[in-house]
C-alpha positions as a Markdown table, in Angstrom:
| # | Residue | x | y | z |
|---|---|---|---|---|
| 1 | Met | -80.5 | -48.6 | 57.6 |
| 2 | Ser | -81.8 | -52.1 | 58.0 |
| 3 | Ser | -80.3 | -55.1 | 59.6 |
| 4 | Pro | -81.4 | -58.7 | 60.4 |
| 5 | Phe | -82.3 | -57.7 | 64.0 |
| 6 | Thr | -84.4 | -54.6 | 63.3 |
| 7 | Thr | -87.5 | -56.7 | 63.1 |
| 8 | Arg | -90.2 | -56.9 | 65.7 |
| 9 | Pro | -89.6 | -59.5 | 68.5 |
| 10 | Asp | -92.3 | -61.6 | 69.8 |
| 11 | Ser | -93.2 | -59.1 | 72.5 |
| 12 | Pro | -92.8 | -55.3 | 72.9 |
| 13 | Thr | -89.9 | -55.8 | 75.4 |
| 14 | Gly | -88.1 | -58.4 | 73.4 |
| 15 | Val | -87.3 | -62.1 | 74.1 |
| 16 | Val | -84.5 | -63.7 | 76.0 |
| 17 | Pro | -83.6 | -67.0 | 74.4 |
| 18 | Ala | -84.5 | -69.8 | 76.8 |
| 19 | Gln | -81.0 | -71.3 | 76.9 |
| 20 | Trp | -79.1 | -68.0 | 76.9 |
| 21 | Val | -76.3 | -67.5 | 79.4 |
| 22 | Pro | -73.7 | -64.8 | 79.6 |
| 23 | Ala | -70.6 | -65.7 | 77.8 |
| 24 | Arg | -67.7 | -66.6 | 80.0 |
| 25 | Arg | -64.9 | -64.1 | 79.6 |
| 26 | Thr | -61.5 | -65.8 | 78.9 |
| 27 | Thr | -58.1 | -64.3 | 79.3 |
| 28 | Thr | -56.6 | -63.6 | 75.9 |
| 29 | Thr | -53.1 | -62.7 | 74.8 |
| 30 | Arg | -54.3 | -59.1 | 74.2 |
| 31 | Asp | -55.5 | -58.9 | 77.9 |
| 32 | Val | -52.1 | -60.1 | 79.1 |
| 33 | Leu | -50.3 | -57.6 | 76.9 |
| 34 | Ala | -52.6 | -54.8 | 78.1 |
| 35 | Leu | -51.9 | -55.7 | 81.8 |
| 36 | Leu | -48.2 | -55.8 | 81.1 |
| 37 | Ala | -48.3 | -52.4 | 79.4 |
| 38 | Ile | -50.1 | -50.9 | 82.3 |
| 39 | Ala | -47.6 | -52.4 | 84.7 |
| 40 | Leu | -44.7 | -51.0 | 82.7 |
| 41 | Leu | -46.4 | -47.6 | 82.6 |
| 42 | Gly | -46.9 | -47.7 | 86.3 |
| 43 | Val | -43.2 | -48.2 | 86.8 |
| 44 | Ala | -42.5 | -45.3 | 84.5 |
| 45 | Ala | -44.9 | -43.1 | 86.5 |
| 46 | Leu | -43.3 | -44.1 | 89.8 |
| 47 | Gly | -39.9 | -43.4 | 88.3 |
| 48 | Ala | -41.1 | -39.9 | 87.2 |
| 49 | Val | -42.5 | -39.1 | 90.6 |
| 50 | Ala | -39.3 | -40.3 | 92.3 |
| 51 | Leu | -37.3 | -38.1 | 89.9 |
| 52 | Met | -39.4 | -35.1 | 91.0 |
| 53 | Leu | -38.8 | -36.0 | 94.6 |
| 54 | Val | -35.0 | -36.1 | 94.0 |
| 55 | Gln | -35.1 | -32.7 | 92.3 |
| 56 | Val | -37.0 | -30.8 | 95.0 |
| 57 | Gly | -36.2 | -32.9 | 98.1 |
| 58 | Val | -38.3 | -35.6 | 99.7 |
| 59 | Gly | -40.0 | -33.4 | 102.2 |
| 60 | Ala | -41.0 | -30.7 | 99.7 |
| 61 | Gly | -41.8 | -33.4 | 97.2 |
| 62 | Val | -44.3 | -35.1 | 99.5 |
| 63 | Val | -46.0 | -31.8 | 100.1 |
| 64 | Gly | -46.1 | -31.2 | 96.4 |
| 65 | Thr | -47.6 | -34.7 | 95.8 |
| 66 | Val | -50.4 | -34.1 | 98.3 |
| 67 | Leu | -51.2 | -30.8 | 96.8 |
| 68 | Ala | -51.0 | -32.1 | 93.2 |
| 69 | Val | -53.8 | -34.5 | 94.1 |
| 70 | Val | -56.2 | -31.6 | 94.3 |
| 71 | Pro | -56.1 | -30.4 | 90.7 |
| 72 | Leu | -55.9 | -34.0 | 89.5 |
| 73 | Thr | -59.1 | -34.8 | 91.3 |
| 74 | Val | -60.8 | -31.6 | 89.8 |
| 75 | Val | -59.7 | -32.6 | 86.3 |
| 76 | Leu | -60.8 | -36.2 | 86.6 |
| 77 | Leu | -64.2 | -35.2 | 87.9 |
| 78 | Gly | -64.6 | -32.9 | 84.9 |
| 79 | Ile | -63.6 | -35.7 | 82.6 |
| 80 | Arg | -66.1 | -38.1 | 84.3 |
| 81 | Trp | -68.8 | -35.4 | 83.8 |
| 82 | Leu | -68.0 | -35.3 | 80.1 |
| 83 | Asp | -67.8 | -39.1 | 79.8 |
| 84 | Arg | -71.2 | -39.8 | 81.4 |
| 85 | Trp | -73.1 | -41.3 | 78.3 |
| 86 | Glu | -70.8 | -44.2 | 77.5 |
| 87 | Pro | -67.9 | -44.4 | 80.0 |
| 88 | Glu | -64.7 | -45.5 | 78.5 |
| 89 | Pro | -63.1 | -48.8 | 79.6 |
| 90 | Arg | -61.2 | -48.2 | 82.9 |
| 91 | Gly | -58.1 | -50.1 | 81.7 |
| 92 | Ala | -57.8 | -47.6 | 78.8 |
| 93 | Leu | -58.2 | -44.6 | 81.1 |
| 94 | Val | -55.6 | -46.0 | 83.5 |
| 95 | Phe | -53.3 | -46.5 | 80.6 |
| 96 | Gly | -53.7 | -42.9 | 79.5 |
| 97 | Leu | -53.3 | -41.5 | 83.0 |
| 98 | Leu | -50.0 | -43.5 | 83.6 |
| 99 | Trp | -48.7 | -42.7 | 80.1 |
| 100 | Gly | -49.1 | -39.0 | 80.9 |
| 101 | Ala | -47.7 | -39.2 | 84.4 |
| 102 | Gly | -44.7 | -41.3 | 83.4 |
| 103 | Val | -43.6 | -41.7 | 79.8 |
| 104 | Ala | -44.7 | -38.2 | 78.6 |
| 105 | Val | -43.1 | -36.5 | 81.7 |
| 106 | Leu | -39.8 | -38.4 | 81.4 |
| 107 | Val | -39.4 | -37.7 | 77.7 |
| 108 | Ser | -40.3 | -34.0 | 78.1 |
| 109 | Leu | -38.0 | -33.6 | 81.1 |
| 110 | Val | -35.0 | -35.0 | 79.2 |
| 111 | Val | -35.6 | -33.0 | 76.0 |
| 112 | Asn | -36.5 | -29.7 | 77.7 |
| 113 | Asp | -33.5 | -29.8 | 80.0 |
| 114 | Leu | -31.3 | -30.7 | 77.0 |
| 115 | Thr | -32.7 | -27.8 | 75.0 |
| 116 | Leu | -32.2 | -25.4 | 77.9 |
| 117 | Tyr | -28.6 | -26.5 | 78.4 |
| 118 | Thr | -27.8 | -26.4 | 74.7 |
| 119 | Val | -29.1 | -23.0 | 74.0 |
| 120 | Ala | -27.6 | -21.6 | 77.2 |
| 121 | Gln | -24.2 | -23.0 | 76.2 |
| 122 | Ala | -24.5 | -21.8 | 72.6 |
| 123 | Thr | -25.5 | -18.2 | 73.6 |
| 124 | Gly | -23.9 | -17.9 | 77.0 |
| 125 | Asp | -27.3 | -16.7 | 78.3 |
| 126 | Val | -29.2 | -18.9 | 80.7 |
| 127 | Asp | -32.3 | -16.8 | 80.1 |
| 128 | Ala | -32.2 | -17.5 | 76.4 |
| 129 | Gly | -32.1 | -21.2 | 77.3 |
| 130 | Val | -35.1 | -20.8 | 79.6 |
| 131 | Ile | -37.1 | -19.1 | 76.9 |
| 132 | Ala | -36.2 | -21.7 | 74.3 |
| 133 | Ala | -37.2 | -24.5 | 76.6 |
| 134 | Thr | -40.4 | -22.8 | 77.7 |
| 135 | Val | -41.8 | -21.4 | 74.5 |
| 136 | Val | -40.4 | -23.8 | 71.9 |
| 137 | Ser | -39.3 | -27.1 | 73.3 |
| 138 | Ala | -41.9 | -27.6 | 76.1 |
| 139 | Pro | -45.0 | -27.0 | 73.8 |
| 140 | Val | -43.6 | -29.2 | 71.0 |
| 141 | Ile | -42.2 | -32.1 | 73.0 |
| 142 | Glu | -44.8 | -32.2 | 75.7 |
| 143 | Glu | -47.7 | -32.2 | 73.2 |
| 144 | Ile | -46.1 | -34.8 | 71.0 |
| 145 | Ala | -45.3 | -37.0 | 74.0 |
| 146 | Lys | -48.9 | -36.7 | 75.3 |
| 147 | Gly | -50.3 | -37.1 | 71.7 |
| 148 | Val | -48.5 | -40.4 | 71.2 |
| 149 | Gly | -50.3 | -41.8 | 74.2 |
| 150 | Val | -53.7 | -40.8 | 72.8 |
| 151 | Leu | -52.7 | -42.2 | 69.4 |
| 152 | Val | -51.8 | -45.5 | 71.0 |
| 153 | Leu | -55.2 | -45.7 | 72.6 |
| 154 | Phe | -56.8 | -44.7 | 69.2 |
| 155 | Leu | -55.0 | -47.5 | 67.4 |
| 156 | Ala | -55.4 | -50.1 | 70.1 |
| 157 | Arg | -59.0 | -49.3 | 71.2 |
| 158 | Arg | -60.5 | -48.1 | 67.9 |
| 159 | Arg | -63.7 | -49.9 | 68.8 |
| 160 | Tyr | -64.2 | -47.6 | 71.8 |
| 161 | Phe | -63.2 | -44.4 | 69.9 |
| 162 | Asp | -66.6 | -43.3 | 68.8 |
| 163 | Gly | -66.0 | -39.6 | 68.2 |
| 164 | Val | -64.8 | -36.2 | 69.5 |
| 165 | Val | -66.0 | -36.7 | 73.0 |
| 166 | Asp | -64.0 | -40.0 | 73.4 |
| 167 | Gly | -61.0 | -38.2 | 71.9 |
| 168 | Ile | -61.2 | -35.4 | 74.4 |
| 169 | Val | -61.7 | -37.9 | 77.3 |
| 170 | Tyr | -58.6 | -39.9 | 76.4 |
| 171 | Ala | -56.5 | -36.8 | 75.8 |
| 172 | Gly | -57.8 | -35.4 | 79.1 |
| 173 | Val | -56.7 | -38.4 | 81.2 |
| 174 | Val | -53.2 | -38.3 | 79.5 |
| 175 | Ala | -53.0 | -34.6 | 80.2 |
| 176 | Ala | -54.2 | -35.1 | 83.8 |
| 177 | Gly | -51.5 | -37.6 | 84.5 |
| 178 | Phe | -48.8 | -35.3 | 83.0 |
| 179 | Ala | -50.0 | -32.3 | 84.9 |
| 180 | Phe | -50.0 | -34.3 | 88.2 |
| 181 | Thr | -46.3 | -35.2 | 88.0 |
| 182 | Glu | -45.4 | -31.7 | 86.7 |
| 183 | Asn | -47.3 | -30.1 | 89.6 |
| 184 | Ile | -45.2 | -32.1 | 92.1 |
| 185 | Leu | -42.2 | -30.3 | 90.7 |
| 186 | Tyr | -43.7 | -26.9 | 90.6 |
| 187 | Phe | -45.3 | -27.2 | 94.1 |
| 188 | Gly | -42.2 | -28.8 | 95.6 |
| 189 | Ala | -39.9 | -26.1 | 94.2 |
| 190 | Ala | -42.2 | -23.2 | 95.0 |
| 191 | Gly | -40.7 | -22.5 | 98.5 |
| 192 | Pro | -42.2 | -19.3 | 100.0 |
| 193 | Ala | -44.4 | -18.8 | 96.9 |
| 194 | Leu | -46.2 | -22.2 | 97.5 |
| 195 | Ala | -49.6 | -20.7 | 98.3 |
| 196 | Glu | -49.5 | -18.5 | 95.2 |
| 197 | Thr | -48.3 | -21.3 | 93.0 |
| 198 | Phe | -50.9 | -23.7 | 94.3 |
| 199 | Val | -53.8 | -21.1 | 93.7 |
| 200 | Leu | -52.5 | -20.3 | 90.2 |
| 201 | Arg | -51.8 | -23.9 | 89.0 |
| 202 | Gly | -54.0 | -26.0 | 91.3 |
| 203 | Leu | -57.1 | -23.9 | 91.5 |
| 204 | Ala | -57.1 | -21.3 | 88.7 |
| 205 | Thr | -55.7 | -23.3 | 85.8 |
| 206 | Pro | -56.0 | -27.0 | 86.6 |
| 207 | Phe | -57.4 | -27.7 | 83.1 |
| 208 | Ala | -54.5 | -26.0 | 81.2 |
| 209 | His | -52.9 | -29.2 | 79.9 |
| 210 | Val | -56.3 | -30.7 | 79.2 |
| 211 | Leu | -57.2 | -27.7 | 77.0 |
| 212 | Phe | -53.9 | -28.1 | 75.0 |
| 213 | Ser | -54.2 | -31.9 | 74.5 |
| 214 | Ala | -58.0 | -31.6 | 73.8 |
| 215 | Cys | -57.0 | -30.3 | 70.3 |
| 216 | Thr | -55.1 | -33.6 | 69.7 |
| 217 | Gly | -58.0 | -35.7 | 71.1 |
| 218 | Ala | -60.6 | -33.9 | 69.1 |
| 219 | Ala | -58.6 | -34.4 | 65.9 |
| 220 | Leu | -58.4 | -38.2 | 66.5 |
| 221 | Gly | -62.1 | -38.2 | 67.4 |
| 222 | Leu | -62.9 | -36.6 | 64.0 |
| 223 | Ala | -60.7 | -39.2 | 62.4 |
| 224 | Ala | -62.6 | -42.0 | 64.2 |
| 225 | Arg | -65.9 | -40.6 | 62.8 |
| 226 | Ser | -64.6 | -40.2 | 59.3 |
| 227 | Arg | -65.3 | -42.9 | 56.6 |
| 228 | Asn | -61.8 | -42.2 | 55.2 |
| 229 | Arg | -59.4 | -44.5 | 57.0 |
| 230 | Ser | -56.5 | -42.3 | 56.1 |
| 231 | Ala | -58.1 | -39.2 | 57.7 |
| 232 | Val | -56.0 | -39.7 | 60.7 |
| 233 | Ser | -52.8 | -38.9 | 58.6 |
| 234 | Trp | -53.8 | -35.3 | 58.2 |
| 235 | Leu | -56.1 | -34.7 | 61.1 |
| 236 | Leu | -53.6 | -35.8 | 63.7 |
| 237 | Pro | -50.9 | -33.2 | 62.6 |
| 238 | Leu | -53.6 | -30.5 | 62.6 |
| 239 | Gly | -54.6 | -31.4 | 66.1 |
| 240 | Leu | -51.0 | -31.5 | 67.4 |
| 241 | Leu | -50.4 | -28.1 | 65.7 |
| 242 | Gly | -53.4 | -26.7 | 67.6 |
| 243 | Ala | -52.2 | -28.2 | 70.9 |
| 244 | Ile | -48.6 | -26.9 | 70.3 |
| 245 | Leu | -49.7 | -23.3 | 69.5 |
| 246 | Thr | -52.1 | -23.0 | 72.4 |
| 247 | His | -49.5 | -24.4 | 74.7 |
| 248 | Ala | -46.8 | -22.0 | 73.4 |
| 249 | Leu | -49.2 | -19.0 | 73.7 |
| 250 | Trp | -50.0 | -20.1 | 77.3 |
| 251 | Asn | -46.3 | -20.3 | 78.2 |
| 252 | Ala | -45.3 | -17.1 | 76.4 |
| 253 | Thr | -48.0 | -15.3 | 78.2 |
| 254 | Ser | -46.5 | -16.3 | 81.6 |
| 255 | Leu | -43.1 | -15.1 | 80.5 |
| 256 | Val | -43.8 | -11.8 | 78.9 |
| 257 | Ala | -47.0 | -10.5 | 80.6 |
| 258 | Gly | -45.3 | -10.0 | 84.0 |
| 259 | Glu | -47.7 | -8.2 | 86.4 |
| 260 | Ala | -50.3 | -8.1 | 83.7 |
| 261 | Tyr | -50.6 | -11.9 | 83.6 |
| 262 | Leu | -53.8 | -12.0 | 85.6 |
| 263 | Thr | -55.4 | -9.4 | 83.2 |
| 264 | Val | -54.4 | -11.5 | 80.2 |
| 265 | Phe | -55.6 | -14.6 | 81.9 |
| 266 | Val | -59.0 | -13.1 | 82.5 |
| 267 | Leu | -59.4 | -11.6 | 79.1 |
| 268 | Val | -58.0 | -14.4 | 77.0 |
| 269 | Gln | -57.6 | -17.7 | 78.8 |
| 270 | Val | -60.9 | -17.6 | 80.7 |
| 271 | Pro | -62.9 | -17.0 | 77.6 |
| 272 | Leu | -61.0 | -19.8 | 75.9 |
| 273 | Phe | -61.8 | -22.2 | 78.8 |
| 274 | Ala | -65.5 | -21.1 | 78.7 |
| 275 | Gly | -65.6 | -21.8 | 75.0 |
| 276 | Val | -64.2 | -25.4 | 75.5 |
| 277 | Val | -66.8 | -25.9 | 78.3 |
| 278 | Gly | -69.5 | -24.7 | 75.9 |
| 279 | Leu | -68.2 | -27.1 | 73.3 |
| 280 | Ala | -68.3 | -30.0 | 75.8 |
| 281 | Val | -71.9 | -29.2 | 76.8 |
| 282 | Trp | -72.9 | -29.1 | 73.1 |
| 283 | Leu | -71.1 | -32.4 | 72.4 |
| 284 | Arg | -73.0 | -34.0 | 75.3 |
| 285 | Arg | -76.3 | -32.9 | 73.8 |
| 286 | Gln | -75.3 | -34.3 | 70.5 |
| 287 | Glu | -74.7 | -37.7 | 72.1 |
| 288 | Ser | -78.1 | -37.5 | 73.7 |
| 289 | Ala | -79.6 | -36.8 | 70.3 |
| 290 | Val | -77.9 | -39.8 | 68.8 |
| 291 | Ile | -79.1 | -42.1 | 71.5 |
| 292 | Arg | -82.7 | -40.9 | 71.2 |
| 293 | His | -82.7 | -41.1 | 67.4 |
| 294 | Arg | -81.1 | -44.6 | 67.1 |
| 295 | Leu | -83.0 | -46.2 | 70.0 |
| 296 | Thr | -86.3 | -44.8 | 68.6 |
| 297 | Glu | -85.5 | -46.9 | 65.5 |
| 298 | Tyr | -85.4 | -50.0 | 67.7 |
| 299 | Ala | -88.5 | -48.8 | 69.6 |
| 300 | Gln | -90.5 | -48.6 | 66.3 |
| 301 | Val | -90.0 | -52.4 | 65.8 |
| 302 | Gly | -90.6 | -53.3 | 69.5 |
| 303 | Trp | -87.2 | -53.7 | 71.1 |
| 304 | Phe | -87.7 | -50.7 | 73.5 |
| 305 | Ala | -90.7 | -49.0 | 74.9 |
| 306 | Pro | -91.0 | -45.3 | 74.2 |
| 307 | His | -90.6 | -44.4 | 77.9 |
| 308 | Glu | -87.3 | -46.4 | 77.9 |
| 309 | Val | -86.0 | -44.4 | 75.0 |
| 310 | Glu | -86.8 | -41.1 | 76.8 |
| 311 | Met | -85.1 | -42.4 | 80.0 |
| 312 | Leu | -82.0 | -43.5 | 78.1 |
| 313 | Ala | -81.6 | -40.2 | 76.4 |
| 314 | Ser | -81.7 | -38.2 | 79.6 |
| 315 | Leu | -79.0 | -38.2 | 82.3 |
| 316 | Arg | -81.5 | -36.9 | 84.8 |
| 317 | Gln | -84.0 | -39.6 | 84.0 |
| 318 | Arg | -81.2 | -42.3 | 84.0 |
| 319 | Ser | -80.4 | -41.3 | 87.6 |
| 320 | Thr | -84.0 | -41.4 | 88.6 |
| 321 | Ala | -84.4 | -44.9 | 87.0 |
| 322 | Val | -81.4 | -46.2 | 89.0 |
| 323 | Gly | -82.9 | -44.8 | 92.2 |
| 324 | Trp | -86.2 | -46.4 | 91.4 |
| 325 | Ala | -84.6 | -49.7 | 90.7 |
| 326 | Ser | -82.6 | -49.5 | 94.0 |
| 327 | Arg | -85.7 | -48.9 | 96.0 |
| 328 | Ala | -87.7 | -51.6 | 94.2 |
| 329 | Gly | -85.1 | -54.4 | 94.0 |
| 330 | Gly | -82.0 | -53.3 | 96.0 |
| 331 | Gln | -78.5 | -53.5 | 94.7 |
| 332 | Ala | -79.2 | -56.2 | 92.2 |
| 333 | Ala | -81.9 | -54.2 | 90.5 |
| 334 | Ser | -79.8 | -51.0 | 90.4 |
| 335 | Asp | -76.8 | -52.8 | 89.0 |
| 336 | Ala | -79.0 | -54.3 | 86.3 |
| 337 | Met | -80.4 | -50.9 | 85.5 |
| 338 | Arg | -76.9 | -49.4 | 85.1 |
| 339 | Arg | -76.0 | -52.4 | 82.8 |
| 340 | Phe | -79.2 | -51.8 | 80.8 |
| 341 | Gln | -78.4 | -48.2 | 80.4 |
| 342 | Arg | -74.8 | -48.9 | 79.4 |
| 343 | Asp | -75.6 | -51.7 | 76.9 |
| 344 | Ala | -78.4 | -49.7 | 75.3 |
| 345 | Thr | -76.1 | -46.8 | 74.9 |
| 346 | Ser | -73.5 | -49.1 | 73.3 |
| 347 | Leu | -76.2 | -50.4 | 71.0 |
| 348 | Ala | -77.2 | -46.8 | 69.9 |
| 349 | Phe | -73.6 | -45.8 | 69.1 |
| 350 | Leu | -72.9 | -49.1 | 67.4 |
| 351 | Arg | -75.8 | -48.4 | 65.0 |
| 352 | Gln | -74.7 | -44.8 | 64.5 |
| 353 | Gln | -71.3 | -46.1 | 63.4 |
| 354 | Ala | -72.9 | -48.5 | 61.0 |
| 355 | Ala | -75.3 | -45.8 | 59.7 |
| 356 | Thr | -72.5 | -43.5 | 58.9 |
| 357 | Gly | -70.4 | -46.1 | 57.1 |
| 358 | Arg | -67.7 | -46.5 | 59.9 |
| 359 | Leu | -68.5 | -50.2 | 60.6 |
| 360 | Asp | -68.5 | -53.3 | 58.5 |
| 361 | Leu | -72.2 | -54.4 | 58.2 |
| 362 | Arg | -71.4 | -58.1 | 58.9 |
| 363 | Arg | -69.5 | -57.1 | 62.1 |
| 364 | His | -72.3 | -54.8 | 63.0 |
| 365 | Ala | -74.9 | -57.5 | 62.6 |
| 366 | Glu | -73.0 | -59.8 | 64.9 |
| 367 | Ser | -72.5 | -57.1 | 67.6 |
| 368 | Glu | -76.0 | -55.9 | 67.2 |
| 369 | Arg | -77.4 | -59.3 | 67.9 |
| 370 | Asp | -75.3 | -59.8 | 71.0 |
| 371 | Leu | -76.2 | -56.3 | 72.3 |
| 372 | Leu | -79.9 | -56.8 | 71.7 |
| 373 | Thr | -79.8 | -60.1 | 73.6 |
| 374 | Thr | -77.8 | -58.5 | 76.4 |
| 375 | Val | -80.1 | -55.6 | 76.7 |
| 376 | Thr | -83.2 | -57.9 | 76.9 |
| 377 | Ala | -81.4 | -59.9 | 79.6 |
| 378 | Asp | -80.6 | -56.7 | 81.5 |
| 379 | Arg | -84.3 | -55.8 | 81.4 |
| 380 | His | -85.3 | -59.2 | 82.6 |
| 381 | Arg | -82.9 | -59.0 | 85.6 |
| 382 | Ile | -84.4 | -55.6 | 86.5 |
| 383 | Leu | -87.9 | -56.9 | 86.5 |
| 384 | Thr | -87.0 | -60.1 | 88.3 |
| 385 | Ala | -85.2 | -58.2 | 91.1 |
| 386 | Ala | -88.0 | -55.6 | 91.4 |
| 387 | Ala | -90.8 | -58.1 | 91.1 |
| 388 | Pro | -91.7 | -58.2 | 94.8 |
| 389 | Ala | -92.2 | -54.4 | 94.9 |
| 390 | Leu | -94.3 | -54.5 | 91.7 |
| 391 | Arg | -96.8 | -56.9 | 93.1 |
């Protein structure tokens, strides 16, 4: 694929226009609406947490909240590990986290409780209501409620939805928020079984909701990579179906396995989790390959040096480069190195989108020009900050 900017610049490291200055960021209507949406979601999340505290009591709820932070931290660290190559915008991640902790929980709580009450009333059997709510209502309603949040991010932030990894990341933060609020209820209501409940939900299975919702996120990620704009109309239902079925299987196991639950967990759910981790590792390697391949194309016409491409395609070498920049030029150089890595990665994925027909070529040319200019400026800042150490 060719473009107006894949021609050799005047020097092997590119040229910064003499009068170039960073564009000033202006507040747009979209920014205001995004902040308003996050504020409203924050209120919903606080409302959901408050409802949990009312149900279990303030004292037990506070204990449950503190304990719920542990699995939340574990899950967010896992998501951060997966999202290393091109971190998603923080605002979008916060949106997803609050959606899961607030909107998805409130919708699920109302519908699940209504299902339990309706079935119990109709059958005269409370246990039948519990089974219906656990195995039918919870998987369907919770996965749809979480999936809507991921779909909103897909539609509103299509530019940042590059593929399966991004879909899993966004689904993961929504699921993490949902599990956090849900865990407050479970931990707060556990009573004498608190230690056992915490070990099971907080330490042994903190990624359960992430595994379910990852099906939805992966489906939307595939839709983002498809040249067919209507692919989302059939991929999303498939993803939701996968999320619902895995969630239902998980819940059914907890109901019917009884004392054999740990055995089933080890034989079925642990391998499932290991498979998802293996998929995540493979996806990260795929992203590395895309970065190396696309930036090599720019290196062939002089925009990058070969050693820069190798550094940018390796997380280990990236960390080494940031450490070198910090020692050579302090905070200014390390910040510039991180920006250089981030902008070069965006450039690689942008070119991948254009090469696979998922981006209008005129839009690609404009964005490519801006990113090449920014990458060159980043490099200039690194060398300027590190200049004293290089003499």
